[in-house]
N, C-alpha and C positions, 0 to 999 in steps of 0.2 A: 329146506331142502333145496337144494343145488341142482336143477335139473340139467344146467350148462356146464359141464365142468372142465372140459376141455376150452374153451372160451374165456378170454381173459375181458375184462370191461376196459374198453379204451374211455379216457377221458375228455370231456367235451372242450373244445377250445374255440375261441374267438377268432377268426380271420381277420384282421384289422385292414387288409388292403383293399376288399371291397368297399368296406365302409368309409374307407377315406376316399375312396373313388367316388362314391356318392355324395358324400360332402362335400368335394370339389366340383362337383357338378352342380351341387344347390346352389354353392356359393357364385359360382359363374353367373347362374341364371339370375340371382338375384341383384349381382353387379347391373347385370346387361338391362333388366329391366325397372332398376330404380330410376326415378326422375330424380334429378339433381336440381332442388330449386335454389334459385338466387335469392337472398333476402334482399329484397328491394328496400332501399331508405333514402330518405331525402336528406341529402348534404346543403346545409346553407351556411353561408356565412353570416354573421351579425353585421350590421351596417356601422361604421365606423366614419368620423368625417374630418378631413385635413384641410379643409378650406374655413379663411377666418370669419369670425361672426360678423353680421352687418349690425350696426348700430342703430338702424332707422327700422323699428318696429313698432308702427302706429295700429297697424290692422291686425296686431296678433291677439288671441286669446290664450294664456299660459293654464295648461289643465295639468296636475300633479296626481298622479296615482302613487299611495305609498305602497308597502308591503303587504299591508293587513287591509287594503283596499279600500281605505279613506281616500275621497276625490277633495282636491281643491282646485277654485275656480279664481285665478288673476290674485293668488295669496290669500283667498277667501275661502274657507272651510266651507264646504257643502254638508248640510245636517244628516243627510240619508245618501243611501249607495243606490236608491231606485232612479231609473231612466228619467223619470218624470220631474224629480228633483234636480239631478243633473242638467236636464234641457231647459228650466226654470231658472238656474244659475248662470247657463251659458247665453241665453236671451237677455239677461240684466247685464252681462258683461260686454255684450256686442251691441247693445241699445244703439249707441251712437257711430258705429262703425260702419264704414261702407266695405263690405265684402269681405270680413274679417277670415283669417285662417286661425283655426284650430290648432295648437301645438301640443301634444301629448308627450308629457314627461313621466314615462313608467318606471317603477322601480323594477330591478331585474328578478325579483322575488315576488314581486305583483301576479295576481291570477289573471289568464287571458281573459276572463269573463269579465273582469273591472274594467280591461282595457274596451272591450267588445262594447259594455255599458255605456262608454263616454262616446264611442263612435255612433253608436243609436241615436244617443241624447242629441248630438251635434246634428245628426241626420234630421231629426224631429224639431230642432230647434231653427232648421233652415239654411245651416252652415254647409257648405258644399268642400271647401278646402279644406283639407285635415293634413297636420305634418307628425313626424314622430321626430323628439329630439333624440340625436344621437351623442355619445360620449367620445371626446379625442381619445385615439389610444395611446396607453402611456408608452413613452419611451424612454 
């Protein structure tokens, strides 16, 4: 039964203009309140050496750290990766030297922890002068 004979039904429609206005206001609000954080990074340049190498090296202890973490002191392999074993090998290598310099030659793929262990072992052995070997840039 249709009691409303003379009235026709109006189709509902969505008015898009108010919706666009609301979305634009929300977008402006988000743009104003957003904090633009700058990603902070540390830019470093790895060392290179152009100076000629000196031939006189009487007070050097050469320590080589391989990519797998193996440590060699003056071309003698250290059996263990422990700090105490590396320190003992450094003491043996620098027994007769007067204030030697520990030169660390670390592979580019060596773990940082291996290099830190060598530095800690040299400190425990009483050697305060530590140097890192660099590679000449390829030309």
